[in-house]
C-alpha positions as CSV (number, residue, x, y, z in Angstrom):
1,X,140.6,23.6,-123.7
2,X,140.7,20.0,-122.6
3,X,141.9,17.6,-125.4
4,X,140.0,14.4,-125.9
5,X,141.3,11.7,-128.2
6,X,139.4,8.7,-129.4
7,X,139.7,5.9,-126.8
8,X,141.0,3.5,-129.3
9,X,143.9,5.9,-129.9
10,X,145.2,5.6,-126.3
11,X,148.9,5.1,-126.8
12,X,151.6,2.9,-125.4
13,X,154.6,5.2,-124.9
14,X,157.5,4.2,-127.2
15,X,160.2,2.0,-125.5
16,X,162.8,4.8,-125.7
17,X,161.1,6.4,-122.7
18,X,161.3,3.3,-120.5
19,X,164.4,1.3,-121.5
20,X,168.1,2.0,-121.7
21,X,169.9,2.0,-125.0
22,X,171.2,-1.5,-124.7
23,X,167.8,-2.9,-123.6
24,X,166.1,-1.0,-126.5
25,X,168.5,-2.6,-129.0
26,X,167.7,-6.1,-127.6
27,X,164.0,-5.4,-127.8
28,X,164.2,-4.2,-131.4
29,X,166.5,-7.0,-132.3
30,X,164.0,-9.6,-130.9
31,X,160.7,-8.1,-131.9
32,X,161.4,-5.3,-134.3
33,X,160.7,-4.9,-138.0
34,X,161.8,-1.9,-140.2
35,X,159.5,-0.9,-143.0
36,X,160.1,1.6,-145.8
37,X,157.8,4.4,-146.8
38,X,155.1,3.1,-149.1
39,X,155.5,-0.5,-148.0
40,X,152.3,-2.5,-147.4
41,X,152.4,-4.1,-144.0
42,X,149.3,-6.2,-144.5
43,X,146.2,-6.1,-146.7
44,X,142.5,-6.2,-145.9
45,X,141.2,-9.8,-145.9
46,X,144.6,-11.4,-145.0
47,X,144.8,-13.7,-142.0
48,X,145.7,-11.7,-138.8
49,X,148.5,-13.6,-137.2
50,X,150.5,-10.6,-135.8
51,X,149.8,-7.3,-134.1
52,X,152.1,-4.3,-134.5
53,X,153.2,-1.5,-132.1
54,X,154.6,1.6,-133.8
55,X,158.0,2.7,-132.3
56,X,158.8,5.4,-134.8
57,X,157.4,6.6,-138.1
58,X,153.8,6.9,-139.3
59,X,151.4,4.2,-140.5
60,X,148.1,4.8,-142.4
61,X,145.2,2.3,-142.1
62,X,143.0,2.1,-145.3
63,X,139.5,0.7,-145.6
64,X,137.9,-0.4,-148.9
65,X,134.6,1.3,-149.3
66,X,132.6,0.8,-152.5
67,X,135.7,-0.4,-154.3
68,X,137.7,2.7,-153.2
69,X,140.4,2.6,-150.5
70,X,139.7,5.4,-148.0
71,X,142.0,6.6,-145.2
72,X,140.7,5.3,-141.9
73,X,143.4,6.2,-139.3
74,X,146.9,7.7,-139.0
75,X,149.0,5.9,-136.5
76,X,151.9,7.4,-134.6
77,X,154.6,6.1,-132.2
78,X,152.9,4.2,-129.3
79,X,149.9,3.2,-131.4
80,X,148.8,-0.5,-131.6
81,X,147.3,-1.8,-134.7
82,X,146.3,-5.2,-136.2
83,X,145.2,-6.2,-132.7
84,X,142.8,-8.8,-134.0
85,X,145.8,-11.2,-134.0
86,X,145.7,-10.9,-130.2
87,X,142.0,-11.1,-129.9
88,X,141.2,-14.1,-132.1
89,X,139.1,-17.1,-131.2
90,X,141.9,-18.8,-129.3
91,X,142.7,-17.3,-125.8
92,X,146.0,-15.7,-125.3
93,X,147.0,-18.4,-122.9
94,X,146.4,-21.3,-125.4
95,X,149.5,-23.1,-126.5
96,X,150.0,-25.9,-129.0
97,X,150.4,-29.5,-127.7
98,X,154.1,-29.5,-128.7
99,X,154.9,-26.9,-126.1
100,X,153.5,-29.1,-123.3
101,X,155.5,-32.0,-124.6
102,X,158.7,-29.9,-124.6
103,X,158.2,-28.8,-121.1
104,X,157.6,-32.3,-119.7
105,X,160.1,-34.3,-121.6
106,X,162.4,-31.9,-123.4
107,X,162.0,-33.9,-126.6
108,X,160.5,-31.2,-128.9
109,X,162.9,-28.8,-130.6
110,X,162.3,-25.0,-130.6
111,X,162.2,-25.0,-134.4
112,X,159.4,-27.6,-134.4
113,X,157.5,-25.7,-131.7
114,X,157.7,-22.5,-133.7
115,X,156.5,-24.3,-136.9
116,X,153.6,-25.7,-134.9
117,X,152.7,-22.3,-133.5
118,X,152.8,-20.7,-137.0
119,X,150.4,-23.4,-138.2
120,X,148.1,-22.9,-135.2
121,X,148.1,-19.1,-135.6
122,X,147.1,-19.5,-139.3
123,X,144.3,-21.8,-138.4
124,X,143.0,-19.5,-135.6
125,X,143.5,-16.2,-137.3
126,X,140.7,-13.8,-138.2
127,X,140.8,-11.7,-141.3
128,X,142.3,-8.3,-141.4
129,X,139.6,-5.6,-141.7
130,X,141.9,-2.9,-143.1
131,X,145.1,-2.4,-145.0
132,X,148.2,-0.9,-143.3
133,X,150.7,1.1,-145.3
134,X,153.9,2.9,-144.1
135,X,153.8,6.6,-144.7
136,X,157.4,7.0,-143.6
137,X,160.3,4.8,-142.9
138,X,159.1,3.2,-139.6
139,X,160.1,0.7,-136.9
140,X,157.5,-1.7,-135.6
141,X,157.3,-4.2,-132.8
142,X,155.8,-7.4,-134.2
143,X,153.6,-9.2,-131.7
144,X,152.4,-12.7,-132.4
145,X,150.5,-14.3,-129.5
146,X,153.6,-16.3,-128.5
147,X,155.8,-13.1,-128.7
148,X,153.3,-11.2,-126.6
149,X,153.4,-13.9,-123.9
150,X,157.2,-13.7,-123.9
151,X,157.0,-9.9,-123.5
152,X,155.1,-10.4,-120.2
153,X,158.2,-12.2,-118.8
154,X,160.9,-9.8,-120.3
155,X,159.1,-6.5,-120.7
156,X,156.1,-6.5,-118.3
157,X,155.6,-2.8,-118.3
158,X,155.2,-2.6,-122.1
159,X,153.0,-5.7,-122.2
160,X,150.7,-4.3,-119.5
161,X,150.2,-1.1,-121.4
162,X,149.4,-3.1,-124.6
163,X,146.7,-4.9,-122.6
164,X,145.3,-1.6,-121.4
165,X,145.1,-0.5,-125.0
166,X,143.3,-3.7,-126.0
167,X,140.8,-3.1,-123.2
168,X,140.1,0.4,-124.6
169,X,139.5,-1.2,-128.0
170,X,137.0,-3.7,-126.7
171,X,135.1,-0.9,-124.9
172,X,135.2,1.2,-128.0
173,X,133.7,-1.7,-130.0
174,X,130.9,-1.9,-127.5
175,X,130.3,1.9,-127.9
176,X,130.1,1.5,-131.7
177,X,127.5,-1.3,-131.5
178,X,125.4,0.9,-129.2
179,X,125.7,3.8,-131.7
180,X,124.8,1.8,-134.7
181,X,121.6,0.6,-133.1
182,X,120.3,4.2,-133.1
183,X,118.0,5.2,-135.9
184,X,118.4,8.9,-136.2
185,X,121.5,10.1,-138.2
186,X,122.2,13.2,-136.2
187,X,121.7,11.2,-133.0
188,X,124.4,8.7,-134.1
189,X,126.9,11.5,-134.8
190,X,126.1,13.3,-131.5
191,X,126.3,10.1,-129.5
192,X,129.7,9.3,-131.0
193,X,131.1,12.8,-130.3
194,X,129.9,12.6,-126.7
195,X,131.4,9.2,-126.1
196,X,134.8,10.5,-127.4
197,X,134.5,13.5,-125.2
198,X,132.9,11.8,-122.2
199,X,135.7,12.7,-119.8
200,X,135.7,16.4,-120.8
201,X,134.2,19.1,-118.7
202,X,133.2,22.4,-120.3
203,X,134.8,22.1,-123.7
204,X,136.5,19.3,-125.7
205,X,138.7,18.8,-128.7
206,X,138.5,15.5,-130.7
207,X,141.2,14.6,-133.3
208,X,139.1,12.7,-135.9
209,X,138.6,12.8,-139.7
210,X,135.2,12.4,-141.4
211,X,136.3,9.0,-142.6
212,X,137.1,7.9,-139.0
213,X,133.9,9.3,-137.7
214,X,131.9,7.6,-140.5
215,X,133.4,4.2,-139.6
216,X,132.3,4.7,-136.0
217,X,128.7,5.5,-136.7
218,X,128.1,3.2,-139.7
219,X,127.2,6.0,-142.1
220,X,128.8,7.1,-145.4
221,X,131.3,10.0,-145.3
222,X,129.1,12.5,-147.2
223,X,126.2,11.9,-144.7
224,X,128.6,12.4,-141.8
225,X,130.0,15.6,-143.4
226,X,126.4,17.0,-143.8
227,X,125.5,16.1,-140.3
228,X,128.6,17.7,-138.8
229,X,128.0,20.8,-140.9
230,X,124.5,21.1,-139.5
231,X,125.9,20.8,-136.0
232,X,128.4,23.5,-136.9
233,X,125.7,25.8,-138.2
234,X,123.8,25.3,-134.9
235,X,127.0,26.2,-133.1
236,X,127.3,22.9,-131.3
237,X,130.8,22.2,-132.8
238,X,133.6,24.0,-134.6
239,X,135.8,22.4,-137.3
240,X,139.5,23.1,-137.3
241,X,141.4,21.0,-139.9
242,X,140.7,17.4,-138.9
243,X,139.8,18.3,-135.3
244,X,136.2,18.8,-134.0
245,X,135.9,21.3,-131.2
246,X,132.9,21.1,-128.9
247,X,132.7,24.5,-127.1
248,X,130.0,23.4,-124.7
249,X,129.8,19.7,-124.0
250,X,126.7,20.1,-121.7
251,X,124.8,21.8,-124.5
252,X,125.6,18.9,-126.8
253,X,124.4,16.5,-124.1
254,X,121.1,18.3,-123.9
255,X,120.8,18.0,-127.7
256,X,121.5,14.2,-127.3
257,X,118.7,13.9,-124.8
258,X,116.3,15.7,-127.1
259,X,117.2,13.7,-130.2
260,X,117.0,10.5,-128.1
261,X,113.5,11.3,-127.0
262,X,112.5,11.9,-130.6
263,X,114.1,8.7,-131.7
264,X,112.2,6.7,-129.1
265,X,108.9,8.3,-130.1
266,X,109.6,7.6,-133.8
267,X,110.5,4.0,-133.0
268,X,107.3,3.5,-131.0
269,X,105.2,5.0,-133.8
270,X,106.7,2.7,-136.4
271,X,106.0,-0.4,-134.3
272,X,102.3,0.3,-134.1
């Protein structure tokens, strides 16, 4: 069976597979942060000034839904999170005026530049949309915008793969908008499953919890569970733990076309 993971879970391989021991140590010394099990890395609503790349350990993302924090995603080595810090309103290439002054005249100290960049990041930062908590003792690479630019010069292979993961996230967000515009509940869930399995031929396996799926389709968890159970009873999917198996992707695509037609007819009738 072909395995299909959500596109936003495309991973950047940990640095131990690319760099030698000495270079790994320098990278961790420059960008690394060690967190203990149970430690909160950031909270929902805080300014997003840094992104994080998991090098070892496990991180859980939580989302507050109706005053209750629900598990959104389990992150493993190679996963990027908090990427809003790299995708804020200011382009990655933007630099504070102090940096230009330093390059031209050499009169601005590095400490002053860093202070200016911290203030600029705080002004430009968007709010975190989830809370991140370490499930185990973990090592993270901490990527501010300035650190990320520096990584292009010193570790271009890692920086390029982070960019690729960011592109996956943007495409994934576009898919979510498209799904949320659909009216029919079952059509939303089927559409999400097909987008996650779009590269699969024959059968597919998707590692995704009901909470993750509910966040993708804009429905509450109970509604998603009932919809998936209905698809299971119709033998379009099988549930194994927190994995959804699609034994026949083409059959699910045919169901999508049928539901889409019904959704369009319903939309036309309500507009009259």
